[in-house]
N, C-alpha and C positions, 0 to 999 in steps of 0.2 A: 504494500500500500504506500502510495506517495503522500507526502505531507503537503499541506498548503503552504505556499511561501507567504511570509509576512510582508508588510509594506507593498502590497499589490496596488497598482493603479486601478481603482475601481471606476473605470471609464463608464459614464452613463450609457453609451451606445452598447458596450459589451454587457452591462447589467441588463439592459432592456432585452437583448437577445437571449440571455440566460433565463430571465424571468418568463420570456415568451414560450419556453418549452413546456411550461405548465399550462394545460388547457383549462379554461374557465367558461362558465356560462355568462350570459349577458342579460342585463335588465335595463328597462327604461324607468327612470325616476321622473315623475311629472306632477304638475299641479296647475290650477288656474291661478295666475298672478296678474293682478290688475285687469281682470276680465279676459285674459288670453291664456291658452295652454302654453306652458313653459316646461321644458324638460331636457334631459340629457341621457346618454347611454353610459352604463358603467359595467366593467368586466370584473369588478372587485367585490361583488355581492357575496355575502355568506350569512348563514344562520349563526346566531350567537347564543341565545338563551331561550328556554321554554318558560321559565318563571323568573322574571316577567318575560313575555314573548318579545325577543329582540332580534333584529337583523342588522347588518352593517354594509356599507359600501364606502369606497374612498373616492375623493374628488381632488383634483389638482388645485393648489393654491391660486393658480393663474386662471381658473375657470371664470368666465364672464357670466355664466348662467347661474352658478351656485349662489352668489349674493342675492339674486332675485328669487330663486327657488326656495331658499331657506326662510323667506318671509311668509310663505304659505302656511295656512292653518293646519292643513293635512297634506301629505305627499302620497301619491300612488306609486306603487312599485309593480312592474309587470315583468315576469320571467319570459323572455323572448323565445319563440319557437324557431326551429331550424329554417323556416321559410322567411324569417324576418331580416335576412342579411341586408337588403336594400333599405329597409326601415331603420335599421341600426346606423347605417351610413348617413341616412337623412338626419337622424337625431344627433349626429356629430357634426352636421353641416351648418349652413347659415341659419341663424336663430329664427328669422322670419319665415323660413320654409320647413321647419322641423316637423310640423304636423300636417303639411299639405297632403291630402288624399289618404291620411291615416285614420282608420276607424277608432275613435276613442269614446270614452264616457267619463263623466265627472260626477263625483259624489256631492251631496249637499254641502259637505265641508271643503270641497274643491280639490279632492284627490283625483288625479287623472290617470286612467289606465287604458291600455290598448285592448280592444275587443278580442283579438285572437291570441292573447298570451296564454302560456301554459298554466300560470297562476297569477292572481292579482292580489295585492295587499293594500290596505288602507293604513297609513302610518302617521306618526308624529315624531318630530325630532326628540330623542331622549337625551343625547349628549353629542357634542362635537369634541374630537381630540386632535390637537395639532400633532402631526407626524411627519417631520421633514418637509418635503415639498408638496405634501398632501394633507388633507383633513380626513380623518376617519369619522364617518357619520353613523352614530348608533340610532336606529329607528325603533320605536315601540309599535307593535302591531295592534290594531283595533278591529280589523276584519280581514278575512281571507276568502277568496273564491278560487277553486281549483277545477274549472270546468273542462279543460281541454286535455285530451290524450295527445300524445305526440312526443317529440324529442326536442331538447333545447338547442338553441343556437350556441355553437362552440366558438370561442375566440382562442386561436392558437397560432403562434409565430406570426403575429400581426395580421392574421387573416381569419375569415370565418369558415367554419366547416360544420359537418354533421357528425353526430354520435354514431359510431358503428356498434350495433348491438349484436 
């Protein structure tokens, strides 16, 4: 077994490539803000706790969307299905076009979810934790719908794929 050398240059591009070998699912995090749907895609979603029911995702400190989105009373989280590749790219694109042609619904509290997601959650911000160049957002669950069978959209090596079962 070889040992890790100390004093490595942890180049961000090399780290991104190394992190990219771990496949993740992708979610949409969205809400009505100032009367319009606002949202983003996140590949860092994970379950955290059953009691209280918590999930998390991470967002870059440089995000232009998060400062607006975090003002929402409730946030919707949708687990994207393997047919959502283009929708995911759209959610990462120009803010004013993120929801063009995307079938969504909003709760009375303003949580926005995508109609064809594998699961949808109604959440509120439980806590935000500064973590380097990102913020870890802990969300408390208030409702869940799990209407769809299917497979998740997979993000792997900076691209989208499907789960091989």
